[in-house]
N, C-alpha and C positions, 0 to 999 in steps of 0.2 A: 504494500500500500504506500501511497504518498501521504505522509503524516505532517501536518503543520504543527510545529512545536515552538511556542513563543515563551521565552523565559529561560535562557541558558546560563543560569547562575550556578551556585554551589550544588544544588540538587538537580536542577534541570539539565545541566550539561551531561552528567553521566547517564541520566535517564534517556536522553536523546541518543547518546552514544550506544547504549544497549539496544535501542530500537533499530538503529542503523546496522549494528552487528547482526541483528536477526533478519536483515534483508530488506528492511523498510527504507524508503527514500525520505529524507528529512528536508523540509522547506521551512525557513524561518525568516524573521525580520529582526534586525538588531534593535534591542531596547537599550539597556545600560551596559550589558556585558558584551565583550567581543566574542567572535566565534571561537569556541574552545579548540585548542590544538588537537589535531587528530580526528576531529569530527568533520566528515564530509556532508555538506548541506548546501542546497541551492538557496539563493537569497531572493526575497520579494520586497518591494518598496514599502509595503504597509501591511497591517494585520488583515485588512480586507482582501488584499491580493493573495496573502497566504491562504485564506479561506477559499478563494476562488479556484486555486490550483490544487488544493489538497483534498484527499478523500475524507479526512476528519481533522479536527484541530484540537490540540492540547495546549493549555496554558499552565505555567508554573511560575507564579509571580509573587512578590513579597507581601502585598497587603491588598485590602479591599479596593482602595482607590486605583491601584495599578490595574487590577483585573477589570474594573468598571471602564477605565479609559481604553484598554486594549479591546475589550469585548464590544462596548457600546459607544465609544467615542467616535470622533470624526475618522473616517476610513478604518473603522473598527471591524472586528471579526463578523459581527452581525450583518454588516453591509455586504459581505462577500459570500454569505451562506445561502444555500438553496434548500428548498423544501425537501425533507427526508434525510438531511445530513445530520452530523453529530458533532457536538462540541463537548469537551471534557475539561473541566477546571480542576487541576490537581494542586492548586494553591491552598493555603490555610487562611480562610477569610470568614467574614460574618455569615452565619446561617440566614440571618434576616435579609441581607443584601443578596445572598445566593438565590433565595426564592424569587426575588424581584428580577434578577438577571434571567433566571430560567423562564419566567413568564414571558419576557420579551422574545426569547427564542421560540417558545411554544407558539406565540402569535404568528410566527413566520413558518411554522411547521417543522422546526428544527429540534431534534432531541438534545437534551442537556443533562449532563451528569456532573455532580460535584463529587470528587474522588481524592480528597487530601490523603497524604501519606505520612507514615512514621518510620523511623529507622535511620535518619540522618544521612550524612554524606557517605558513610561506610555502607549503609544499606542501599543507597542509590547506586554506588559503584558495583556492588555485588549483585544487583538485581534481586534483592531480598526484602524490599520494602513491604510494610503493611499498608494495604490500601482499603480505605473506608468509603464506600460509595453510597450516594443518595440519588434516586431517580428511577425512571421506569425500568422494570425488569428486562423488557425487550432491549432497551438501550444498553443495560448492563451486560446482557449476554452478547450483544454485538461488540462491546468494548473488551470483553474478557480475554480474547487472544492477545490484545495489546497489553493489558494489565499483566498478563503472565510473563511478559518479556522484561518487566521492570520490578515485579513484586512476587511474594510467596504467599502471604496471608491476605487473601482478598475476600472481602465480605460486602454484600449488599445490605447496608444497615436498614434501609427502608425505601419504599418507592416514592416517597415525597422528597423533593429537592430540599436540601439543607440538612438531611439526616446524616450524611457523611461528614459535613462540617461540624455538626453537633458532637458526633463521636470523636472527632479530632480534638475539639475543645476539651472533652472529658479526658482524653489521653494527655493533653498538655497540663491539665490540673494535676493529674496523678504524677507525672514526671516532675513538675515543679515542687510539689510537696515532698516527694522522695528526695530530691536534691537538697531541699531545705533541712529535712530530717537527718540526712547523712552529714551535712555541714555542721549542724548543731552537735551531733554526737561526737564528731572528730574534734571540734573546737573544745567541747567540754572535757574529753579525755586528755587532750593535749595540755590544756591549762592545769589539769589535775596532776600533771607530771608524767603521763604515759606517752610512749612513742606512738603517734597516730598511725604509722605504717603497720606496727605490730597489732594495734587494736583492730584495724581494718582486716588484717589477715585472719585474726581470731574470729571476727564477726562473720566473715565469709563462710565459715564452717557451721554456722548456726541458723536459727530461724530468721535473723535479721538480714540474711544474705539476699542480695538483689543485684540486678544488672547495674543499677545506679551506684550502689556501693562499690561494685567491682570496677566500673569504668570511671565514673565521676569522682568517686572517693580517691582513686589513684591520681586523677588530675589535680585534685585539691592538695594532696600531699606533695606531689612533684611540681606544683605550680605551673602546669602546662595548660594555659588558658587560651591557646590559639583555637579558633572555632574549627570544627564542631558546629554547634548550633548557637547562634549569637544571642546574647542577652536581649538585644533590641527586638529580635523576632519573638522570643518567649514573652517579653513585655507585651507585645502586640496580641499574642494569643491569650494571655491572662486578662488583658483588657477586654477582649471579646467575651471571655467567660463571665466577667463581672457585668458587662453590658447586658448579656442575655439573661443572667441571673436576676438582674433588676427587673427586666421585662416579665420574667416568669414568677417573680416573688420568691426566689430561692435564696437561702443564706449560704454564702461561700466564705466564711470568716478566715479560714486558713489560706485560701487562695488570695484574699486581699492582703494578708501579711506577706506572703511570698512575693506578690507584686511590688509591695513597698520595699522589700529587700532588693529586688531587681532594680527598682528605681534608684536606690542608693548606689548600687554598683554602676549603673549607666551614667550617673552624674560625674563619675571620675573620668579623667581624660583617657580616652580609648576604651572605657569600660563598656560602652554599648556594643562594641564589636568583639568583645571577649566572649569566650564560651560560657554557656549558662551555668557551668559548674563553678564559675567565679563568684556566684552568689555567696560563697563562703567568705569572701572579703568583707561583706557587710556585717556578718556575724563576728568576724575577727575584730572589726573596728568597734563594735558594741562591747566586745569582751576585752578590748585592749590586749589582744594576744594573737599572734600569727602562728599557724600550725607548725611551721618549721622551728619555732622557738621552744617547742615542747618535747623535742626528741631527746632520747637518752644519749 
């Protein structure tokens, strides 16, 4: 197939590369990122033209306004789509806005799936992403062979658009609170005089073991805060969680706390572009103690 892929950033570039490796032809239009090294793709002058020449269009963009501009803006994807075609947004954006975008495409007879992903850059490169889809089952079945080239755990969350985005927000809440819990535990143990590396090793063998403790705990101890997944993107996702929670009348008190800690990290020079495991820095500041100072 000829696949339009718009958004060749940290996640989008390896996803598009995996689709190309599977034999699909990629067509794109440059947004903020240059064409990644090694990716063969034809260029179109606008998102509308990408849609005109492609069999389906995938977007993988940073935030809701970016998706809206590319899909519905001047010379946007909607302008180039024909009845019966398919657009898949794999960005992590607002479920509320997603339902509005989907309605605009439905009015034109175009199928729309929201299919955000989890698994980070590592999962994108390994084609092992978790994909959470929302939209008509027929559209999901049509997209499944494409999804299988970039992901492993692929689920249709619901046939209403926005279901995939809602699931992704739930994922980001869980990840943020786990990062915060690991950071608290390691700062506590370190200030009490224990080596945080040994504490982490011990905890990995017990009920507290988790992927976050394994990967992000190590990042915290080794101070390897190159992204990964940037603080500013997790800020965005938690902001969406809190926005939707207000609309639903749902209390997310610990999500709000994690968001404030990320806000504090983002306020530091370069902090917004650091990995989300650097949330530990906010707790270190509050505790007047850095993990590296607590080692034996």
